[in-house]
KOLGU-109231 format. One record per residue (C-alpha): residue in three letters; x, y, z. Coordinates in Angstrom, 2 decimals, decimal comma. Example, Ala and Ser with C-alpha at 12.3 -4.5 7.8 and 13.67 -1.06 7.14 Angstrom:
BEGIN
+--------+---------+---------+---------+
| residu |      c1 |      c2 |      c3 |
+--------+---------+---------+---------+
|    Ala |   12,30 |   -4,50 |    7,80 |
|    Ser |   13,67 |   -1,06 |    7,14 |
+--------+---------+---------+---------+
***
This chain:
BEGIN
+--------+---------+---------+---------+
| residu |      c1 |      c2 |      c3 |
+--------+---------+---------+---------+
|    Met |   31,72 | -138,45 |   19,52 |
|    Phe |   34,72 | -140,72 |   19,80 |
|    Ser |   33,75 | -144,35 |   19,29 |
|    Gln |   35,36 | -147,14 |   21,27 |
|    Gly |   34,72 | -149,71 |   18,55 |
|    Gly |   34,40 | -152,81 |   20,73 |
|    Thr |   36,63 | -154,62 |   23,17 |
|    Ala |   40,32 | -153,90 |   22,77 |
|    Asp |   42,37 | -156,89 |   21,62 |
|    Arg |   45,70 | -155,11 |   21,25 |
|    Ser |   47,06 | -151,58 |   21,47 |
|    Trp |   48,61 | -150,11 |   18,32 |
|    Thr |   50,69 | -147,11 |   19,29 |
|    Arg |   53,34 | -145,28 |   17,35 |
|    Arg |   56,06 | -147,01 |   19,37 |
|    Ser |   54,66 | -150,54 |   19,38 |
|    Val |   53,56 | -150,63 |   15,75 |
|    Leu |   57,00 | -151,37 |   14,30 |
|    Arg |   57,44 | -154,32 |   16,63 |
|    Arg |   54,04 | -155,80 |   15,84 |
|    Ala |   53,48 | -154,79 |   12,23 |
|    Gly |   54,13 | -158,23 |   10,79 |
|    Thr |   51,04 | -159,70 |   12,41 |
|    Val |   48,26 | -157,76 |   10,68 |
|    Ala |   46,99 | -157,08 |    7,21 |
|    Gly |   48,92 | -154,38 |    5,37 |
|    Ala |   51,86 | -154,70 |    7,75 |
|    Gly |   54,47 | -153,60 |    5,24 |
|    Ala |   52,75 | -150,25 |    4,81 |
|    Ile |   52,55 | -149,60 |    8,53 |
|    Ala |   56,31 | -149,46 |    8,89 |
|    Ser |   56,44 | -146,62 |    6,39 |
|    Leu |   53,59 | -144,79 |    8,12 |
|    Ala |   54,94 | -145,17 |   11,63 |
|    Gly |   57,80 | -142,88 |   10,81 |
|    Cys |   60,94 | -142,47 |   12,87 |
|    Ala |   59,92 | -139,83 |   15,38 |
|    Ile |   62,18 | -141,20 |   18,08 |
|    Leu |   64,46 | -143,42 |   16,01 |
|    Gly |   66,86 | -140,87 |   14,56 |
|    Ala |   66,91 | -137,21 |   15,60 |
|    Asp |   69,15 | -134,97 |   17,69 |
|    His |   66,74 | -133,97 |   20,42 |
|    Ala |   65,64 | -135,13 |   23,84 |
|    Thr |   62,15 | -136,56 |   24,16 |
|    Tyr |   59,51 | -137,13 |   26,79 |
|    Trp |   56,64 | -139,39 |   25,78 |
|    Ser |   53,62 | -140,88 |   27,45 |
|    Glu |   51,93 | -144,21 |   27,25 |
|    Ser |   48,94 | -144,11 |   24,95 |
|    Gly |   45,34 | -143,99 |   26,10 |
|    Gln |   41,69 | -143,86 |   25,02 |
|    Leu |   39,02 | -141,37 |   26,04 |
|    Asp |   35,62 | -140,03 |   25,00 |
|    Gly |   35,21 | -136,66 |   23,37 |
|    Asp |   34,27 | -134,69 |   20,28 |
|    Tyr |   37,11 | -134,90 |   17,75 |
|    Asp |   35,97 | -132,00 |   15,58 |
|    Gly |   35,12 | -130,00 |   18,71 |
|    Val |   38,64 | -130,55 |   20,07 |
|    Met |   40,11 | -129,37 |   16,76 |
|    Ala |   38,00 | -126,20 |   16,76 |
|    Ala |   38,77 | -125,46 |   20,42 |
|    Ala |   42,50 | -125,97 |   19,87 |
|    Arg |   42,56 | -123,45 |   17,04 |
|    Glu |   40,42 | -121,02 |   19,01 |
|    Ala |   42,90 | -121,29 |   21,92 |
|    Gly |   45,81 | -120,44 |   19,61 |
|    Tyr |   47,44 | -123,85 |   19,31 |
|    Asp |   48,94 | -125,06 |   16,05 |
|    Val |   46,88 | -127,93 |   14,66 |
|    Glu |   48,45 | -130,29 |   12,15 |
|    Glu |   45,98 | -132,54 |   10,34 |
|    Pro |   45,01 | -134,85 |    8,92 |
|    Tyr |   47,50 | -137,56 |    9,79 |
|    Tyr |   47,19 | -141,19 |    8,75 |
|    Val |   49,26 | -142,79 |   11,52 |
|    Asn |   52,32 | -140,51 |   11,26 |
|    Asp |   52,02 | -139,69 |    7,56 |
|    Thr |   50,04 | -136,89 |    5,94 |
|    Glu |   49,63 | -138,90 |    2,73 |
|    Ser |   46,53 | -141,07 |    2,63 |
|    Arg |   46,97 | -144,63 |    1,42 |
|    Gly |   44,80 | -147,64 |    1,07 |
|    Val |   41,22 | -147,15 |   -0,10 |
|    His |   38,09 | -145,44 |    1,14 |
|    Pro |   35,17 | -147,70 |    0,17 |
|    Asp |   31,99 | -146,08 |   -1,09 |
|    Gly |   28,55 | -147,00 |    0,16 |
|    Leu |   29,31 | -148,07 |    3,75 |
|    Thr |   27,40 | -145,38 |    5,63 |
|    Asp |   27,76 | -147,09 |    8,99 |
|    Leu |   31,55 | -147,11 |    8,71 |
|    Asp |   31,57 | -143,47 |    7,55 |
|    Glu |   29,63 | -142,56 |   10,67 |
|    Arg |   31,76 | -144,70 |   12,92 |
|    Phe |   35,24 | -143,85 |   11,59 |
|    Gly |   34,79 | -140,45 |    9,95 |
|    Pro |   34,41 | -139,39 |    6,32 |
|    Asp |   37,96 | -140,24 |    5,20 |
|    Tyr |   38,86 | -143,47 |    6,96 |
|    Arg |   41,04 | -145,83 |    4,94 |
|    Val |   41,17 | -149,60 |    4,57 |
|    Phe |   44,78 | -150,73 |    4,36 |
|    Gly |   44,14 | -154,43 |    4,02 |
|    Phe |   42,20 | -157,38 |    5,31 |
|    Ser |   42,69 | -161,08 |    5,92 |
|    Arg |   40,52 | -164,14 |    5,66 |
|    Tyr |   41,51 | -167,20 |    7,72 |
|    His |   41,19 | -170,77 |    6,50 |
|    Thr |   42,51 | -172,10 |    9,81 |
|    Glu |   43,82 | -170,35 |   12,91 |
|    Thr |   47,25 | -170,02 |   11,26 |
|    Val |   46,66 | -170,16 |    7,49 |
|    Phe |   45,18 | -167,10 |    5,85 |
|    Leu |   44,93 | -164,91 |    2,78 |
|    Glu |   46,13 | -161,33 |    3,19 |
|    Phe |   44,62 | -158,73 |    0,85 |
|    Ser |   46,94 | -155,70 |    0,61 |
|    Leu |   45,56 | -152,41 |   -0,75 |
|    Thr |   48,60 | -150,13 |   -0,55 |
|    Gly |   50,22 | -150,81 |   -3,93 |
|    Glu |   49,24 | -149,71 |   -7,41 |
|    Gln |   47,08 | -152,83 |   -7,63 |
|    Pro |   45,62 | -154,95 |   -4,85 |
|    Ser |   47,62 | -158,06 |   -4,11 |
|    Val |   46,74 | -161,26 |   -2,30 |
|    Gly |   49,28 | -163,32 |   -0,37 |
|    Leu |   49,04 | -166,73 |    1,25 |
|    Phe |   50,55 | -167,07 |    4,73 |
|    Asp |   51,05 | -169,66 |    7,43 |
|    Asp |   51,64 | -168,21 |   10,90 |
|    Arg |   53,58 | -171,28 |   11,95 |
|    Gly |   56,61 | -169,39 |   10,65 |
|    Thr |   58,41 | -171,72 |    8,26 |
|    Phe |   61,25 | -170,23 |    6,18 |
|    Glu |   60,96 | -172,88 |    3,49 |
|    Gly |   57,65 | -171,86 |    2,00 |
|    Ile |   54,18 | -172,96 |    3,00 |
|    Pro |   53,80 | -176,69 |    3,68 |
|    Val |   51,73 | -178,36 |    0,99 |
|    Asp |   49,27 | -179,62 |    3,58 |
|    Ser |   48,64 | -176,00 |    4,68 |
|    Val |   47,44 | -174,80 |    1,27 |
|    Pro |   43,66 | -174,24 |    1,33 |
|    Pro |   41,46 | -176,08 |   -1,17 |
|    Glu |   41,04 | -174,40 |   -4,52 |
|    Glu |   37,30 | -173,92 |   -4,04 |
|    Trp |   37,86 | -172,03 |   -0,76 |
|    Leu |   40,40 | -169,76 |   -2,45 |
|    Ile |   38,03 | -169,11 |   -5,35 |
|    Glu |   35,28 | -168,15 |   -2,92 |
|    Gln |   37,53 | -165,57 |   -1,23 |
|    Phe |   38,54 | -163,96 |   -4,53 |
|    Thr |   34,92 | -163,70 |   -5,70 |
|    Leu |   33,92 | -162,19 |   -2,34 |
|    Ala |   36,63 | -159,53 |   -2,37 |
|    Phe |   36,73 | -158,59 |   -6,07 |
|    Asp |   34,38 | -158,05 |   -8,98 |
|    Val |   35,85 | -161,11 |  -10,70 |
|    Ser |   34,44 | -164,03 |  -12,63 |
|    Glu |   34,77 | -167,52 |  -11,26 |
|    Thr |   37,07 | -168,40 |  -14,17 |
|    Asp |   39,47 | -165,58 |  -13,37 |
|    Ala |   39,22 | -166,29 |   -9,63 |
|    Arg |   40,23 | -169,87 |  -10,37 |
|    Glu |   43,33 | -168,63 |  -12,24 |
|    Tyr |   44,36 | -166,52 |   -9,24 |
|    Ala |   43,77 | -169,46 |   -6,91 |
|    Glu |   45,81 | -171,77 |   -9,15 |
|    Gly |   48,60 | -169,18 |   -9,19 |
|    Leu |   48,82 | -169,21 |   -5,40 |
|    Arg |   48,70 | -172,99 |   -5,20 |
|    Glu |   51,39 | -173,39 |   -7,89 |
|    Gln |   53,71 | -170,95 |   -6,10 |
|    Ala |   53,18 | -172,81 |   -2,84 |
|    Ala |   53,98 | -176,13 |   -4,54 |
|    Glu |   57,19 | -174,60 |   -5,91 |
|    Gly |   58,27 | -173,61 |   -2,40 |
|    Thr |   57,79 | -169,84 |   -2,79 |
|    Asp |   58,23 | -168,18 |    0,62 |
|    Thr |   55,16 | -165,97 |    0,18 |
|    Pro |   52,86 | -166,96 |   -2,67 |
|    Arg |   51,31 | -163,72 |   -3,96 |
|    Val |   49,27 | -162,57 |   -6,95 |
|    Glu |   48,23 | -159,10 |   -8,11 |
|    Val |   44,57 | -158,64 |   -8,98 |
|    Ser |   43,54 | -156,32 |  -11,81 |
|    Glu |   39,77 | -156,50 |  -11,25 |
|    Pro |   37,96 | -153,89 |   -9,09 |
|    Leu |   37,91 | -154,37 |   -5,33 |
|    Asp |   34,53 | -155,13 |   -3,75 |
|    Phe |   35,24 | -154,34 |   -0,11 |
|    Pro |   31,54 | -153,70 |    0,71 |
|    Gly |   30,76 | -157,22 |   -0,53 |
|    Phe |   33,59 | -158,74 |    1,50 |
|    Tyr |   32,75 | -156,79 |    4,65 |
|    Gly |   29,05 | -157,54 |    4,34 |
|    Ala |   29,82 | -161,26 |    4,16 |
|    Val |   32,05 | -160,98 |    7,24 |
|    Glu |   29,34 | -159,13 |    9,18 |
|    Ser |   26,78 | -161,80 |    8,31 |
|    Glu |   29,06 | -164,61 |    9,54 |
|    Arg |   30,52 | -163,25 |   12,73 |
|    Thr |   29,17 | -163,87 |   16,18 |
|    Asp |   31,57 | -161,47 |   17,92 |
|    Val |   34,01 | -158,72 |   17,01 |
|    Leu |   37,10 | -157,34 |   18,75 |
|    Gly |   38,73 | -153,97 |   18,12 |
|    Ser |   42,16 | -152,65 |   19,03 |
|    Glu |   42,89 | -149,44 |   20,88 |
|    Thr |   44,16 | -146,73 |   18,55 |
|    Gly |   46,55 | -144,86 |   20,85 |
|    Gly |   46,46 | -141,53 |   19,02 |
|    Asp |   47,66 | -142,72 |   15,62 |
|    Gly |   44,37 | -144,06 |   14,31 |
|    Trp |   45,42 | -147,62 |   13,44 |
|    Tyr |   42,40 | -149,83 |   14,18 |
|    Asn |   42,57 | -153,58 |   13,75 |
|    Glu |   39,17 | -155,28 |   13,75 |
|    Thr |   38,99 | -159,04 |   14,35 |
|    Ser |   35,84 | -160,98 |   13,50 |
|    Leu |   35,05 | -164,20 |   15,34 |
|    Arg |   32,67 | -167,03 |   14,57 |
|    Asp |   31,83 | -169,14 |   17,62 |
|    Gly |   35,03 | -167,92 |   19,29 |
|    Gln |   37,28 | -168,63 |   16,28 |
|    Arg |   39,01 | -165,82 |   14,37 |
|    Phe |   38,13 | -165,91 |   10,68 |
|    Ala |   38,73 | -162,36 |    9,39 |
|    Thr |   40,62 | -159,18 |   10,23 |
|    Val |   40,45 | -155,71 |    8,72 |
|    Ala |   43,10 | -153,00 |    9,12 |
|    Phe |   41,51 | -149,52 |    9,20 |
|    Ile |   43,16 | -146,12 |    9,50 |
|    Val |   41,17 | -143,20 |   10,90 |
|    Gln |   42,34 | -139,61 |   10,79 |
|    Ser |   44,39 | -138,13 |   13,59 |
|    Met |   45,67 | -134,66 |   14,45 |
|    Ala |   48,52 | -133,11 |   16,39 |
|    Val |   47,83 | -130,19 |   18,72 |
|    Ile |   51,10 | -128,29 |   19,23 |
|    His |   52,21 | -125,88 |   21,97 |
|    Arg |   55,66 | -124,28 |   21,70 |
|    Asp |   57,55 | -122,87 |   24,67 |
|    Gly |   60,84 | -121,54 |   23,37 |
|    Ser |   62,84 | -124,56 |   22,21 |
|    Arg |   60,34 | -126,98 |   23,72 |
|    Arg |   57,58 | -128,51 |   21,60 |
|    Tyr |   54,61 | -130,11 |   23,38 |
|    Arg |   52,40 | -132,33 |   21,25 |
|    Leu |   49,02 | -133,93 |   21,90 |
|    Lys |   48,27 | -136,56 |   19,23 |
|    Leu |   44,58 | -137,49 |   19,00 |
|    Asp |   42,63 | -139,72 |   16,61 |
|    Arg |   38,95 | -139,95 |   15,70 |
|    Leu |   38,42 | -143,04 |   17,87 |
|    Gly |   39,61 | -141,29 |   21,01 |
|    Gly |   43,16 | -142,62 |   21,10 |
|    Phe |   45,85 | -140,22 |   22,25 |
|    Asn |   49,52 | -139,95 |   23,16 |
|    Leu |   51,70 | -137,09 |   24,39 |
|    Glu |   55,22 | -136,04 |   23,45 |
|    Ile |   57,70 | -133,27 |   24,24 |
|    Arg |   60,74 | -132,51 |   22,12 |
|    Leu |   63,50 | -130,31 |   23,56 |
|    Pro |   67,25 | -129,76 |   23,19 |
|    Val |   69,55 | -132,73 |   23,73 |
|    Gly |   70,10 | -133,47 |   27,42 |
|    Glu |   67,61 | -130,88 |   28,67 |
|    Glu |   65,12 | -132,00 |   31,34 |
|    Ile |   61,87 | -130,54 |   32,70 |
|    Pro |   60,48 | -131,06 |   36,22 |
|    Glu |   57,67 | -133,57 |   36,07 |
|    Glu |   55,09 | -131,30 |   37,64 |
|    Glu |   55,93 | -128,59 |   35,13 |
|    Tyr |   55,38 | -130,69 |   31,99 |
|    Arg |   52,31 | -132,37 |   33,47 |
|    Gly |   50,94 | -128,90 |   34,20 |
|    Val |   51,43 | -127,83 |   30,58 |
|    Phe |   49,59 | -130,89 |   29,31 |
|    Arg |   46,77 | -130,42 |   31,84 |
|    Arg |   46,25 | -126,88 |   30,54 |
|    Met |   46,28 | -128,13 |   26,95 |
|    Phe |   43,65 | -130,76 |   27,75 |
|    Glu |   41,47 | -128,20 |   29,51 |
|    Asp |   41,82 | -125,67 |   26,68 |
|    Val |   40,65 | -128,16 |   24,05 |
|    Gly |   37,78 | -129,61 |   26,08 |
|    Leu |   39,37 | -132,87 |   27,30 |
|    Pro |   39,46 | -133,91 |   30,98 |
|    Pro |   42,75 | -132,55 |   32,39 |
|    Glu |   42,86 | -135,18 |   35,14 |
|    Thr |   43,63 | -137,72 |   32,40 |
|    Val |   47,22 | -136,48 |   32,41 |
|    Asp |   47,67 | -137,36 |   36,09 |
|    Gly |   47,34 | -141,08 |   35,46 |
|    Leu |   49,83 | -141,30 |   32,60 |
|    Thr |   53,34 | -142,70 |   32,82 |
|    Phe |   56,04 | -140,76 |   30,98 |
|    Glu |   59,43 | -141,91 |   29,73 |
|    Tyr |   62,45 | -139,79 |   28,86 |
|    Ser |   65,39 | -140,05 |   26,50 |
|    Pro |   68,15 | -137,40 |   26,61 |
|    Ser |   68,97 | -138,16 |   22,97 |
|    Val |   68,30 | -140,91 |   20,51 |
|    Trp |   71,83 | -140,93 |   19,13 |
+--------+---------+---------+---------+
***
């Protein structure tokens, strides 16, 4: 069944993700995954707001194929290439997010604004030091966390000795002292995400989760006594269920956590009566085992062309 994953703290949809990507772990990778579906193509587009619902993801996929729809999957946001890492040994996350969820990155907060960001989308993991107060002249010296706190975070997240963790911590602190905009080090030792996540679970008193909106981007925020201290950026698989009517292409995008969004592509300048396109989507929902009345409450937007 689709899992709601906690209270929603923000909605990550394919159209909002580019505007917000700088605020979460692994943000640079999200821009490449979000694609340019409506940013540069010679077609008209209808699209809906995103939503969340309950259902059986694998059952929807099977029903869609049985009904004769094209099913494109798996997607990771809007890309078919998987990135990030899939940690071994976290059975509860496998059950919650599906067998091929990905971790794109995670952050550990020293204060509400100063944090380490662990990025997992390059050839090697990298760790950057950030201050959300937004200075363009590097991180203020008084914002740099103590060396011992930095060492603790490296030893939590990687299979690394304290000596090597100290070298990484010193590297970040030296870059900050030199005025580097974003102090960052690459880490060659193996990632220990289960160790990091286990420590986060043991510390938190509450957890918030974002809505996924059909693209499968799930940002989990861990709180301790009401204070944010860690975030993790997950990607769960999503699929596109496609119905073609001549030159019109209707798409239902659905992810494993129950997020969805709807889109129609058609020739430049062409329009469809609202009741007609809502009727098509209602039939699609019914055919794949989703409640068709969901379509009635959605707001759609239209662009005659993106040029």
